[in-house]
MDAnalysis code that builds the backbone (N, CA, C; Angstrom):
import MDAnalysis as mda
import numpy as np

u = mda.Universe.empty(585, n_residues=195, atom_resindex=np.repeat(np.arange(195), 3), trajectory=True)
u.add_TopologyAttr("name", ["N", "CA", "C"] * 195)
u.add_TopologyAttr("resid", np.arange(1, 196))
u.add_TopologyAttr("resname", ["UNK", "UNK", "UNK", "UNK", "UNK", "UNK", "UNK", "UNK", "UNK", "UNK", "UNK", "UNK", "UNK", "UNK", "UNK", "UNK", "UNK", "UNK", "UNK", "UNK", "UNK", "UNK", "UNK", "UNK", "UNK", "UNK", "UNK", "UNK", "UNK", "UNK", "UNK", "UNK", "UNK", "UNK", "UNK", "UNK", "UNK", "UNK", "UNK", "UNK", "UNK", "UNK", "UNK", "UNK", "UNK", "UNK", "UNK", "UNK", "UNK", "UNK", "UNK", "UNK", "UNK", "UNK", "UNK", "UNK", "UNK", "UNK", "UNK", "UNK", "UNK", "UNK", "UNK", "UNK", "UNK", "UNK", "UNK", "UNK", "UNK", "UNK", "UNK", "UNK", "UNK", "UNK", "UNK", "UNK", "UNK", "UNK", "UNK", "UNK", "UNK", "UNK", "UNK", "UNK", "UNK", "UNK", "UNK", "UNK", "UNK", "UNK", "UNK", "UNK", "UNK", "UNK", "UNK", "UNK", "UNK", "UNK", "UNK", "UNK", "UNK", "UNK", "UNK", "UNK", "UNK", "UNK", "UNK", "UNK", "UNK", "UNK", "UNK", "UNK", "UNK", "UNK", "UNK", "UNK", "UNK", "UNK", "UNK", "UNK", "UNK", "UNK", "UNK", "UNK", "UNK", "UNK", "UNK", "UNK", "UNK", "UNK", "UNK", "UNK", "UNK", "UNK", "UNK", "UNK", "UNK", "UNK", "UNK", "UNK", "UNK", "UNK", "UNK", "UNK", "UNK", "UNK", "UNK", "UNK", "UNK", "UNK", "UNK", "UNK", "UNK", "UNK", "UNK", "UNK", "UNK", "UNK", "UNK", "UNK", "UNK", "UNK", "UNK", "UNK", "UNK", "UNK", "UNK", "UNK", "UNK", "UNK", "UNK", "UNK", "UNK", "UNK", "UNK", "UNK", "UNK", "UNK", "UNK", "UNK", "UNK", "UNK", "UNK", "UNK", "UNK", "UNK", "UNK", "UNK", "UNK", "UNK", "UNK", "UNK", "UNK", "UNK", "UNK"])
u.atoms.positions = np.array([
    [178.901, 80.521, -118.293],
    [179.080, 79.282, -119.026],
    [177.739, 78.535, -119.038],
    [177.176, 78.367, -120.214],
    [175.919, 77.618, -120.356],
    [176.273, 76.159, -120.625],
    [175.733, 75.287, -119.804],
    [176.019, 73.862, -119.926],
    [174.718, 73.133, -120.209],
    [174.703, 72.419, -121.319],
    [173.514, 71.654, -121.704],
    [173.401, 70.394, -120.847],
    [172.196, 70.105, -120.415],
    [171.942, 68.888, -119.640],
    [171.784, 67.723, -120.611],
    [172.553, 66.653, -120.422],
    [172.419, 65.500, -121.324],
    [171.058, 64.827, -121.151],
    [170.551, 64.311, -122.246],
    [169.259, 63.628, -122.224],
    [169.450, 62.153, -121.887],
    [168.438, 61.587, -121.266],
    [168.448, 60.171, -120.932],
    [168.247, 59.338, -122.194],
    [168.795, 58.125, -122.194],
    [168.549, 57.191, -123.296],
    [167.112, 56.698, -123.282],
    [166.424, 56.878, -122.173],
    [165.016, 56.503, -122.055],
    [164.286, 57.688, -121.405],
    [163.963, 58.706, -122.193],
    [163.320, 59.891, -121.624],
    [161.987, 59.548, -120.955],
    [161.682, 60.284, -119.895],
    [160.419, 60.091, -119.206],
    [159.319, 60.769, -120.019],
    [158.227, 60.047, -120.295],
    [157.154, 60.664, -121.084],
    [156.424, 61.754, -120.299],
    [155.783, 62.649, -121.030],
    [155.074, 63.767, -120.399],
    [153.930, 63.311, -119.503],
    [153.372, 62.130, -119.779],
    [152.242, 61.664, -118.973],
    [152.678, 60.933, -117.700],
    [153.983, 60.883, -117.415],
    [154.466, 60.238, -116.188],
    [153.995, 61.038, -114.977],
    [153.582, 60.314, -113.949],
    [153.089, 60.941, -112.722],
    [153.997, 60.551, -111.561],
    [154.332, 61.540, -110.729],
    [155.126, 61.241, -109.549],
    [154.231, 60.519, -108.538],
    [154.654, 59.334, -108.112],
    [153.873, 58.539, -107.154],
    [154.540, 58.478, -105.784],
    [155.773, 58.941, -105.689],
    [156.479, 58.980, -104.405],
    [157.519, 60.073, -104.458],
    [157.582, 60.901, -103.397],
    [158.608, 61.944, -103.280],
    [159.469, 61.607, -102.083],
    [160.745, 61.329, -102.336],
    [161.675, 60.998, -101.264],
    [162.652, 62.120, -100.998],
    [163.579, 61.873, -100.084],
    [164.612, 62.851, -99.770],
    [165.597, 63.002, -100.930],
    [165.910, 61.896, -101.587],
    [166.844, 61.926, -102.710],
    [166.150, 61.523, -104.008],
    [165.347, 60.469, -103.953],
    [164.723, 59.921, -105.157],
    [163.218, 60.151, -105.161],
    [162.703, 60.492, -106.339],
    [161.264, 60.501, -106.592],
    [160.984, 59.354, -107.560],
    [159.802, 58.756, -107.439],
    [159.411, 57.656, -108.320],
    [158.289, 58.143, -109.223],
    [158.455, 57.924, -110.520],
    [157.445, 58.275, -111.520],
    [156.951, 57.001, -112.185],
    [155.658, 56.981, -112.515],
    [155.061, 55.847, -113.222],
    [154.232, 56.360, -114.395],
    [154.090, 55.489, -115.398],
    [153.214, 55.779, -116.526],
    [152.776, 54.460, -117.149],
    [151.632, 54.543, -117.809],
    [151.140, 53.367, -118.530],
    [151.752, 53.379, -119.919],
    [152.291, 52.242, -120.325],
    [152.987, 52.133, -121.607],
    [152.345, 51.035, -122.441],
    [152.000, 51.361, -123.678],
    [151.486, 50.329, -124.577],
    [152.653, 49.498, -125.094],
    [152.466, 48.187, -125.079],
    [153.506, 47.264, -125.532],
    [153.275, 46.888, -126.989],
    [154.199, 46.148, -127.568],
    [154.139, 45.828, -128.991],
    [152.928, 44.983, -129.366],
    [152.420, 44.192, -128.427],
    [151.261, 43.353, -128.737],
    [149.933, 44.048, -128.450],
    [149.972, 45.340, -128.082],
    [148.764, 46.106, -127.799],
    [148.366, 46.100, -126.329],
    [148.960, 45.238, -125.529],
    [148.668, 45.238, -124.094],
    [149.364, 46.430, -123.452],
    [149.032, 46.672, -122.185],
    [149.606, 47.818, -121.480],
    [150.262, 47.347, -120.193],
    [151.285, 48.075, -119.793],
    [152.000, 47.776, -118.559],
    [152.395, 49.093, -117.899],
    [152.610, 49.045, -116.580],
    [153.066, 50.211, -115.845],
    [154.586, 50.234, -115.855],
    [155.146, 51.339, -116.312],
    [156.591, 51.537, -116.314],
    [156.941, 52.505, -115.187],
    [158.185, 52.415, -114.691],
    [158.651, 53.299, -113.626],
    [160.033, 53.850, -113.955],
    [160.295, 55.015, -113.373],
    [161.623, 55.608, -113.491],
    [161.856, 56.466, -112.247],
    [163.087, 56.455, -111.767],
    [163.465, 57.312, -110.655],
    [163.969, 58.648, -111.180],
    [163.876, 59.660, -110.328],
    [164.436, 60.971, -110.646],
    [165.128, 61.476, -109.397],
    [166.284, 62.086, -109.596],
    [167.021, 62.669, -108.476],
    [167.738, 63.927, -108.935],
    [168.272, 64.672, -107.983],
    [169.040, 65.876, -108.327],
    [170.273, 65.488, -109.125],
    [170.627, 66.316, -110.088],
    [171.868, 66.127, -110.824],
    [173.045, 66.328, -109.866],
    [174.215, 65.829, -110.258],
    [175.397, 65.976, -109.424],
    [176.577, 66.495, -110.236],
    [177.523, 67.066, -109.503],
    [178.771, 67.542, -110.096],
    [179.929, 66.783, -109.476],
    [180.958, 66.559, -110.283],
    [182.199, 65.927, -109.864],
    [183.303, 66.872, -110.312],
    [184.205, 67.220, -109.389],
    [185.256, 68.192, -109.720],
    [186.624, 67.607, -109.361],
    [187.498, 67.546, -110.368],
    [188.882, 67.129, -110.174],
    [189.758, 68.386, -110.177],
    [190.170, 68.878, -109.009],
    [191.018, 70.062, -108.947],
    [192.476, 69.723, -109.264],
    [193.126, 70.583, -110.044],
    [194.529, 70.389, -110.430],
    [195.338, 71.562, -109.858],
    [196.329, 71.216, -109.031],
    [197.212, 72.226, -108.451],
    [198.160, 72.775, -109.519],
    [198.782, 73.908, -109.227],
    [199.682, 74.546, -110.189],
    [200.874, 73.668, -110.565],
    [201.240, 72.715, -109.702],
    [202.356, 71.820, -110.020],
    [201.896, 70.572, -110.778],
    [200.609, 70.520, -111.142],
    [200.085, 69.409, -111.925],
    [199.516, 68.257, -111.112],
    [199.687, 68.292, -109.796],
    [199.099, 67.228, -108.981],
    [197.593, 67.432, -108.867],
    [196.896, 66.354, -108.639],
    [195.429, 66.334, -108.621],
    [194.962, 66.099, -107.194],
    [193.951, 66.848, -106.788],
    [193.384, 66.665, -105.454],
    [192.230, 65.665, -105.551],
    [192.392, 64.554, -104.870],
    [191.308, 63.586, -104.713],
    [190.849, 63.638, -103.261],
    [189.834, 62.862, -102.950],
    [189.344, 62.807, -101.582],
    [189.302, 61.363, -101.112],
    [189.544, 61.177, -99.824],
    [189.267, 59.910, -99.158],
    [188.118, 60.214, -98.228],
    [186.976, 59.518, -98.426],
    [185.756, 59.901, -97.722],
    [185.161, 58.769, -96.906],
    [184.518, 59.196, -95.817],
    [183.685, 58.322, -95.005],
    [182.305, 58.967, -94.946],
    [181.273, 58.141, -95.118],
    [179.899, 58.593, -94.951],
    [179.130, 57.493, -94.239],
    [178.113, 57.852, -93.469],
    [177.375, 56.840, -92.725],
    [176.814, 55.743, -93.641],
    [176.918, 54.500, -93.192],
    [176.378, 53.339, -93.897],
    [176.930, 53.170, -95.310],
    [178.163, 53.586, -95.518],
    [178.793, 53.462, -96.831],
    [180.254, 53.101, -96.605],
    [180.778, 52.219, -97.417],
    [182.200, 51.879, -97.300],
    [183.038, 53.099, -97.644],
    [184.199, 53.221, -96.998],
    [185.113, 54.319, -97.319],
    [185.463, 54.269, -98.796],
    [185.636, 55.431, -99.395],
    [185.905, 55.475, -100.828],
    [186.846, 56.605, -101.177],
    [187.413, 56.502, -102.370],
    [188.262, 57.539, -102.944],
    [187.459, 58.180, -104.070],
    [187.491, 59.491, -104.160],
    [186.742, 60.150, -105.221],
    [187.247, 61.554, -105.463],
    [186.400, 62.320, -106.090],
    [186.672, 63.730, -106.366],
    [185.833, 64.560, -105.405],
    [186.026, 65.859, -105.438],
    [185.093, 66.724, -104.726],
    [183.812, 66.760, -105.551],
    [182.695, 67.017, -104.905],
    [181.452, 67.088, -105.661],
    [180.245, 66.780, -104.808],
    [179.096, 66.848, -105.451],
    [177.846, 66.581, -104.755],
    [176.660, 67.020, -105.577],
    [175.539, 67.164, -104.900],
    [174.277, 67.490, -105.564],
    [174.221, 68.935, -106.054],
    [173.514, 69.118, -107.158],
    [173.141, 70.447, -107.641],
    [171.832, 70.792, -106.939],
    [171.834, 71.869, -106.161],
    [170.628, 72.256, -105.439],
    [169.559, 72.757, -106.407],
    [168.306, 72.654, -105.995],
    [167.199, 73.100, -106.841],
    [167.381, 74.572, -107.189],
    [167.309, 74.894, -108.475],
    [167.454, 76.263, -108.946],
    [168.898, 76.730, -109.095],
    [169.851, 75.890, -108.741],
    [171.267, 76.253, -108.806],
    [171.838, 75.893, -110.181],
    [172.652, 76.765, -110.740],
    [173.330, 76.468, -112.000],
    [174.395, 75.406, -111.745],
    [174.645, 74.575, -112.753],
    [175.614, 73.491, -112.625],
    [176.990, 74.025, -112.252],
    [177.449, 75.081, -112.903],
    [178.780, 75.624, -112.608],
    [178.829, 76.191, -111.196],
    [177.743, 76.785, -110.730],
    [177.695, 77.297, -109.355],
    [177.806, 76.147, -108.358],
    [177.166, 75.027, -108.666],
    [177.268, 73.855, -107.796],
    [178.699, 73.325, -107.769],
    [179.359, 73.294, -108.924],
    [180.744, 72.828, -108.980],
    [181.652, 73.722, -108.132],
    [181.474, 75.028, -108.232],
    [182.272, 75.966, -107.434],
    [182.002, 75.788, -105.943],
    [180.729, 75.644, -105.582],
    [180.351, 75.493, -104.177],
    [180.917, 74.209, -103.593],
    [180.745, 73.100, -104.314],
    [181.219, 71.815, -103.803],
    [182.739, 71.789, -103.675],
    [183.446, 72.360, -104.643],
    [184.904, 72.433, -104.556],
    [185.313, 73.195, -103.300],
    [184.704, 74.334, -103.070],
    [185.047, 75.157, -101.910],
    [184.710, 74.442, -100.606],
    [183.501, 73.873, -100.507],
    [183.084, 73.210, -99.268],
    [183.968, 72.021, -98.930],
    [184.293, 71.211, -99.922],
    [184.989, 69.959, -99.636],
    [186.511, 70.075, -99.632],
    [187.054, 71.146, -100.215],
    [188.516, 71.271, -100.259],
    [189.047, 72.579, -99.691],
    [188.209, 73.625, -99.663],
    [188.690, 74.946, -99.252],
    [189.338, 75.724, -100.382],
    [189.271, 75.188, -101.616],
    [189.884, 75.844, -102.772],
    [188.827, 76.505, -103.650],
    [189.256, 77.583, -104.312],
    [188.508, 78.178, -105.409],
    [189.351, 77.998, -106.664],
    [188.699, 78.037, -107.822],
    [189.405, 77.847, -109.090],
    [189.085, 78.989, -110.043],
    [190.082, 79.355, -110.857],
    [189.875, 80.379, -111.882],
    [189.094, 79.833, -113.070],
    [189.256, 78.518, -113.324],
    [188.662, 77.959, -114.545],
    [188.132, 76.554, -114.279],
    [186.958, 76.297, -114.801],
    [186.358, 74.965, -114.756],
    [186.192, 74.485, -116.190],
    [186.769, 73.329, -116.489],
    [186.678, 72.743, -117.823],
    [185.745, 71.540, -117.731],
    [184.679, 71.541, -118.521],
    [183.760, 70.404, -118.523],
    [184.422, 69.240, -119.244],
    [184.605, 68.137, -118.552],
    [185.205, 66.928, -119.122],
    [184.129, 66.089, -119.787],
    [183.053, 65.827, -119.063],
    [181.968, 65.024, -119.610],
    [180.684, 65.345, -118.861],
    [179.574, 65.138, -119.518],
    [178.254, 65.268, -118.898],
    [177.394, 64.162, -119.482],
    [176.862, 63.332, -118.624],
    [176.076, 62.212, -119.132],
    [175.097, 61.704, -118.094],
    [174.141, 60.966, -118.594],
    [173.249, 60.197, -117.739],
    [173.705, 58.751, -117.863],
    [174.105, 58.174, -116.745],
    [174.788, 56.885, -116.801],
    [173.859, 55.680, -116.769],
    [172.604, 55.878, -116.448],
    [171.654, 54.774, -116.445],
    [170.313, 55.255, -116.969],
    [169.630, 54.406, -117.707],
    [168.365, 54.834, -118.318],
    [167.198, 54.810, -117.339],
    [167.325, 54.134, -116.217],
    [166.213, 54.002, -115.267],
    [166.177, 55.099, -114.208],
    [167.163, 56.015, -114.249],
    [167.178, 57.148, -113.325],
    [167.423, 58.415, -114.130],
    [166.545, 59.405, -113.976],
    [166.759, 60.709, -114.599],
    [167.735, 61.458, -113.701],
    [169.038, 61.394, -114.066],
    [170.103, 61.928, -113.219],
    [171.330, 62.193, -114.077],
    [171.667, 63.448, -114.226],
    [172.840, 63.828, -115.009],
    [174.023, 64.067, -114.079],
    [175.193, 63.629, -114.531],
    [176.441, 63.837, -113.801],
    [177.345, 64.696, -114.680],
    [177.809, 65.808, -114.116],
    [178.680, 66.750, -114.820],
    [180.071, 66.657, -114.197],
    [181.069, 66.322, -115.007],
    [182.434, 66.131, -114.498],
    [183.321, 67.270, -115.007],
    [183.973, 67.946, -114.069],
    [184.825, 69.089, -114.379],
    [186.261, 68.843, -113.937],
    [187.184, 69.537, -114.595],
    [188.555, 69.680, -114.131],
    [188.708, 71.158, -113.773],
    [189.156, 71.433, -112.541],
    [189.303, 72.809, -112.053],
    [190.773, 73.190, -112.039],
    [191.064, 74.383, -112.560],
    [192.449, 74.857, -112.677],
    [192.575, 76.257, -112.090],
    [193.826, 76.657, -111.833],
    [194.062, 77.984, -111.243],
    [193.556, 78.020, -109.815],
    [193.970, 77.039, -109.025],
    [193.454, 76.894, -107.666],
    [194.092, 77.879, -106.696],
    [193.279, 78.274, -105.733],
    [193.768, 79.092, -104.631],
    [193.062, 78.629, -103.369],
    [193.855, 78.322, -102.328],
    [193.295, 77.909, -101.043],
    [192.760, 79.156, -100.351],
    [191.447, 79.181, -100.059],
    [190.844, 80.380, -99.475],
    [190.189, 80.131, -98.122],
    [189.998, 78.865, -97.763],
    [189.352, 78.581, -96.481],
    [189.614, 77.139, -96.071],
    [189.131, 76.800, -94.918],
    [189.142, 75.410, -94.476],
    [187.920, 74.720, -95.064],
    [187.883, 73.407, -94.989],
    [186.726, 72.648, -95.463],
    [185.494, 73.023, -94.632],
    [184.331, 72.974, -95.273],
    [183.047, 73.179, -94.592],
    [182.170, 71.986, -94.946],
    [182.378, 70.888, -94.237],
    [181.755, 69.616, -94.590],
    [180.362, 69.484, -94.005],
    [179.530, 68.708, -94.702],
    [178.219, 68.354, -94.177],
    [178.412, 67.456, -92.961],
    [177.406, 67.395, -92.105],
    [177.487, 66.590, -90.884],
    [177.739, 65.115, -91.184],
    [177.337, 64.642, -92.352],
    [177.498, 63.236, -92.716],
    [178.722, 62.950, -93.550],
    [179.715, 63.845, -93.501],
    [180.920, 63.656, -94.314],
    [182.179, 63.751, -93.451],
    [183.120, 62.871, -93.723],
    [184.492, 62.997, -93.247],
    [185.341, 62.900, -94.502],
    [186.058, 63.975, -94.821],
    [186.831, 64.021, -96.066],
    [188.261, 64.441, -95.778],
    [189.196, 63.597, -96.214],
    [190.613, 63.942, -96.203],
    [191.054, 64.121, -97.641],
    [191.832, 65.165, -97.878],
    [192.332, 65.407, -99.221],
    [193.518, 64.483, -99.494],
    [193.547, 63.947, -100.688],
    [194.602, 63.025, -101.126],
    [195.189, 63.623, -102.400],
    [196.418, 64.109, -102.316],
    [197.048, 64.783, -103.458],
    [197.932, 63.781, -104.182],
    [197.672, 63.618, -105.487],
    [198.348, 62.573, -106.265],
    [198.890, 63.149, -107.572],
    [199.868, 62.450, -108.131],
    [200.381, 62.807, -109.457],
    [199.400, 62.291, -110.514],
    [199.588, 62.728, -111.732],
    [198.741, 62.263, -112.840],
    [198.847, 60.750, -112.986],
    [200.065, 60.209, -112.921],
    [200.253, 58.760, -113.061],
    [199.594, 58.002, -111.912],
    [199.689, 58.531, -110.699],
    [198.997, 57.899, -109.555],
    [197.484, 57.931, -109.763],
    [196.980, 59.042, -110.305],
    [195.554, 59.155, -110.605],
    [195.123, 58.059, -111.572],
    [195.910, 57.837, -112.622],
    [195.582, 56.798, -113.603],
    [195.468, 55.429, -112.938],
    [196.313, 55.158, -111.946],
    [196.253, 53.878, -111.238],
    [195.072, 53.817, -110.270],
    [194.792, 54.906, -109.579],
    [193.712, 54.934, -108.588],
    [192.353, 54.711, -109.239],
    [192.191, 55.154, -110.464],
    [190.906, 55.010, -111.155],
    [190.460, 53.545, -111.214],
    [191.407, 52.614, -111.221],
    [191.037, 51.189, -111.275],
    [190.916, 50.559, -109.887],
    [191.141, 51.320, -108.835],
    [190.958, 50.826, -107.462],
    [189.460, 50.602, -107.233],
    [189.068, 49.454, -106.689],
    [187.638, 49.204, -106.443],
    [186.976, 50.249, -105.535],
    [187.771, 50.954, -104.737],
    [187.208, 51.994, -103.855],
    [186.984, 53.316, -104.575],
    [187.422, 53.434, -105.833],
    [187.255, 54.685, -106.576],
    [185.785, 54.853, -106.953],
    [185.189, 55.954, -106.545],
    [183.742, 56.138, -106.648],
    [183.260, 56.727, -107.971],
    [184.113, 57.400, -108.698],
    [183.657, 58.129, -109.892],
    [183.643, 57.197, -111.103],
    [182.742, 56.241, -111.087],
    [182.691, 55.194, -112.114],
    [182.430, 55.754, -113.510],
    [181.821, 56.943, -113.597],
    [181.480, 57.520, -114.905],
    [182.711, 57.880, -115.732],
    [183.896, 57.933, -115.113],
    [185.091, 58.289, -115.883],
    [186.051, 57.119, -116.070],
    [185.787, 55.994, -115.444],
    [186.717, 54.867, -115.493],
    [186.986, 54.432, -116.936],
    [185.938, 54.231, -117.727],
    [186.127, 53.778, -119.112],
    [186.936, 54.791, -119.915],
    [186.702, 56.084, -119.689],
    [187.437, 57.118, -120.426],
    [188.941, 57.048, -120.110],
    [189.263, 56.816, -118.838],
    [190.672, 56.731, -118.448],
    [191.302, 55.457, -119.006],
    [190.581, 54.345, -118.921],
    [191.126, 53.091, -119.454],
    [191.342, 53.177, -120.966],
    [190.419, 53.784, -121.685],
    [190.594, 53.983, -123.129],
    [191.833, 54.837, -123.404],
    [192.015, 55.874, -122.599],
    [193.159, 56.756, -122.790],
    [194.474, 56.016, -122.555],
    [194.487, 55.115, -121.588],
    [195.720, 54.365, -121.299],
    [196.125, 53.468, -122.469],
    [195.161, 53.142, -123.340],
    [195.433, 52.253, -124.471],
    [195.677, 52.987, -125.792],
    [195.474, 54.303, -125.789],
    [195.548, 55.064, -127.034],
    [196.441, 56.291, -126.831],
    [197.579, 56.350, -127.540],
    [198.512, 57.470, -127.354],
    [197.872, 58.847, -127.558],
    [196.972, 58.967, -128.517],
    [196.326, 60.266, -128.745],
    [195.393, 60.626, -127.590],
    [194.656, 59.633, -127.088],
    [193.721, 59.901, -125.983],
    [194.451, 60.186, -124.681],
    [195.583, 59.520, -124.439],
    [196.327, 59.800, -123.208],
    [196.933, 61.196, -123.264],
    [197.360, 61.624, -124.466],
    [197.873, 62.991, -124.606],
    [196.760, 63.998, -124.335],
    [195.570, 63.740, -124.875],
    [194.436, 64.644, -124.642],
    [194.073, 64.689, -123.156],
    [194.144, 63.542, -122.487],
    [193.825, 63.504, -121.062],
    [194.888, 64.262, -120.256],
    [196.151, 64.109, -120.610],
    [197.219, 64.866, -119.945],
    [197.013, 66.373, -120.150],
    [196.625, 66.739, -121.367],
    [196.359, 68.157, -121.644],
    [195.192, 68.667, -120.802],
    [194.139, 67.848, -120.680],
    [192.982, 68.226, -119.875],
    [193.392, 68.482, -118.426],
    [194.276, 67.641, -117.902],
    [194.711, 67.759, -116.516],
    [195.956, 68.626, -116.346],
    [196.382, 69.286, -117.396],
    [197.494, 70.221, -117.299],
    [197.053, 71.410, -116.458],
    [197.937, 71.928, -115.602],
    [197.562, 73.080, -114.786],
    [197.478, 74.385, -115.578],
    [197.914, 74.368, -116.828],
    [197.893, 75.585, -117.641],
    [196.439, 75.996, -117.909],
    [196.153, 77.246, -117.627],
    [194.796, 77.752, -117.813],
    [194.494, 77.866, -119.282],
])
């Protein structure tokens, strides 16, 4: 499955230079000519892309996570995490699903892929995983405590508006669907366990 990386609304120019390399974020700067002919230094962050995976059990229930991480408030979210350097997006989705839930999936459906802010070069790929099979226990990173939270589709629709829900990139899509009969049907179809 070839997945195109979405472009930023403010692409980084070719003359941008990395001025700081961090563990998660790198900082790039470039000189930009302004409308009056003067020049200013512009900056943009860059980080690894991430995957978000919503696994759907054969009975139609959705696996969410309740997570604790150091120096972060507890949150509800999906399985997911960083795409490692050189790793394909779909491989990252499969790896993160397995590590955080112990499940493998027969099929991954791309729901959305976008860059949510223009000041960070960072794409988020959101998948729905179907045809699940439990194959192992969780293999969590040292900085993660994750409990699986299994919910119905209707419970999922309500949880999306909980302030603790971390996957902000899908909130507007779910709210739009709740207001539009055609969009809610499409969303139900997306989360159907049928392969």
